[in-house]
Backbone as CSV, one residue per row, in Angstrom:
resi,resn,N_x,N_y,N_z,CA_x,CA_y,CA_z,C_x,C_y,C_z
1,MET,19.333,23.474,53.999,17.930,23.613,54.373,17.127,22.501,53.707
2,HIS,16.253,21.900,54.464,15.364,20.854,53.959,14.165,21.483,53.262
3,ALA,13.587,20.742,52.334,12.367,21.198,51.704,11.258,21.216,52.746
4,LEU,10.410,22.215,52.670,9.298,22.297,53.626,8.264,21.232,53.309
5,LEU,7.616,20.749,54.350,6.566,19.764,54.212,5.209,20.420,54.260
6,THR,4.241,19.783,53.606,2.872,20.206,53.779,2.392,19.606,55.113
7,PRO,1.319,20.111,55.671,0.794,19.479,56.905,0.510,17.994,56.709
8,GLU,0.024,17.613,55.541,-0.262,16.208,55.264,1.024,15.384,55.261
9,GLN,2.089,15.949,54.686,3.365,15.234,54.646,3.955,15.115,56.065
10,ALA,3.792,16.180,56.875,4.291,16.128,58.251,3.553,15.056,59.046
11,ARG,2.251,14.940,58.814,1.463,13.903,59.485,1.950,12.509,59.057
12,ALA,2.262,12.387,57.749,2.746,11.105,57.232,4.103,10.734,57.856
13,VAL,4.948,11.722,58.107,6.233,11.471,58.762,5.980,10.911,60.176
14,LEU,5.066,11.546,60.904,4.743,11.050,62.244,4.226,9.612,62.162
15,ASP,3.377,9.333,61.174,2.847,7.978,60.994,3.962,6.989,60.705
16,ARG,4.911,7.369,59.825,6.032,6.486,59.494,6.882,6.181,60.716
17,GLU,7.011,7.164,61.593,7.818,6.992,62.824,7.027,6.299,63.915
18,GLY,5.714,6.078,63.677,4.876,5.444,64.680,4.656,6.352,65.890
19,LYS,4.669,7.670,65.658,4.569,8.633,66.726,3.217,9.338,66.667
20,THR,2.549,9.411,67.802,1.280,10.127,67.865,1.524,11.622,67.969
21,ILE,0.500,12.387,67.704,0.587,13.846,67.865,0.903,14.173,69.329
22,ALA,0.247,13.455,70.229,0.490,13.698,71.660,1.933,13.397,72.037
23,ALA,2.489,12.317,71.508,3.881,11.961,71.807,4.846,13.019,71.256
24,PHE,4.607,13.482,70.041,5.429,14.523,69.438,5.353,15.789,70.299
25,ALA,4.144,16.141,70.709,3.950,17.351,71.535,4.691,17.220,72.864
26,ARG,4.563,16.079,73.522,5.285,15.848,74.792,6.794,15.934,74.607
27,GLN,7.277,15.320,73.552,8.726,15.298,73.283,9.304,16.703,73.153
28,HIS,8.501,17.614,72.611,8.994,18.977,72.367,8.393,20.021,73.317
29,GLY,7.641,19.579,74.309,7.052,20.501,75.276,5.994,21.409,74.667
30,LEU,5.178,20.851,73.765,4.155,21.618,73.063,2.755,21.172,73.477
31,ASN,1.790,22.021,73.192,0.386,21.675,73.414,-0.095,20.775,72.283
32,LYS,-0.646,19.606,72.616,-1.048,18.655,71.575,-2.181,19.214,70.698
33,ASN,-3.066,20.025,71.243,-4.132,20.603,70.452,-3.576,21.586,69.416
34,LEU,-2.544,22.308,69.783,-1.893,23.244,68.850,-1.244,22.472,67.706
35,VAL,-0.560,21.394,68.020,0.075,20.563,66.978,-1.000,20.020,66.056
36,SER,-2.084,19.548,66.611,-3.202,19.046,65.801,-3.767,20.133,64.907
37,ASP,-3.944,21.331,65.442,-4.451,22.450,64.646,-3.532,22.784,63.475
38,LEU,-2.215,22.733,63.699,-1.260,22.969,62.626,-1.382,21.900,61.537
39,LEU,-1.472,20.645,61.956,-1.533,19.547,60.985,-2.866,19.503,60.234
40,ASN,-3.896,20.095,60.824,-5.203,20.142,60.177,-5.463,21.464,59.443
41,GLY,-4.456,22.358,59.444,-4.575,23.597,58.712,-5.387,24.671,59.396
42,ARG,-5.735,24.486,60.673,-6.512,25.506,61.394,-5.628,26.623,61.919
43,LYS,-4.329,26.379,62.062,-3.364,27.387,62.495,-2.244,27.439,61.474
44,LYS,-1.604,28.608,61.375,-0.535,28.805,60.397,0.860,28.765,61.029
45,GLY,0.953,28.924,62.319,2.264,28.882,62.985,3.049,30.173,62.822
46,LYS,2.384,31.289,62.984,3.047,32.575,62.756,3.904,33.043,63.924
47,ARG,3.419,32.845,65.156,4.142,33.390,66.313,4.122,32.429,67.499
48,GLY,5.050,32.656,68.410,5.060,31.946,69.684,5.196,30.438,69.555
49,GLU,4.412,29.737,70.380,4.461,28.285,70.421,4.057,27.669,69.079
50,ALA,3.115,28.321,68.379,2.683,27.824,67.062,3.826,27.865,66.079
51,HIS,4.626,28.928,66.124,5.808,29.044,65.254,6.793,27.919,65.565
52,LYS,7.059,27.730,66.838,7.993,26.674,67.261,7.529,25.305,66.756
53,ALA,6.245,25.027,66.953,5.710,23.726,66.542,5.794,23.546,65.024
54,ALA,5.456,24.596,64.278,5.493,24.504,62.813,6.927,24.250,62.319
55,VAL,7.886,24.908,62.918,9.285,24.701,62.536,9.722,23.277,62.853
56,LEU,9.401,22.798,64.046,9.778,21.454,64.451,9.091,20.375,63.598
57,LEU,7.882,20.658,63.139,7.179,19.723,62.248,7.743,19.757,60.838
58,GLY,8.462,20.828,60.496,9.021,20.949,59.168,8.086,21.593,58.172
59,ILE,7.015,22.216,58.660,6.069,22.856,57.748,6.323,24.351,57.583
60,LYS,7.326,24.861,58.323,7.680,26.270,58.228,9.180,26.430,58.376
61,ASP,9.749,27.314,57.571,11.161,27.638,57.696,11.296,28.655,58.820
62,GLY,12.258,28.447,59.677,12.453,29.379,60.777,13.466,28.856,61.773
63,VAL,13.611,29.629,62.836,14.540,29.304,63.896,13.750,29.133,65.176
64,VAL,14.094,28.105,65.934,13.485,27.888,67.232,14.453,28.370,68.282
65,ALA,14.097,29.432,68.983,14.950,29.968,70.033,14.842,29.063,71.261
66,GLN,15.967,28.829,71.905,15.986,27.948,73.085,15.656,28.721,74.287
């Protein structure tokens, strides 16, 4: 298991990869506003698509069901 990232660290990872929030969202079939809300701390990623996005960003431990 990898160490969890803070939202700020997850944003820095996207910056290092040269990836926009919109590109990350498209790549994973997510809503870009939801991803932005997670990275800005407005959402916690408890359920549904928010949970999936938080896990994929590395800010939450969990399983993404296919």
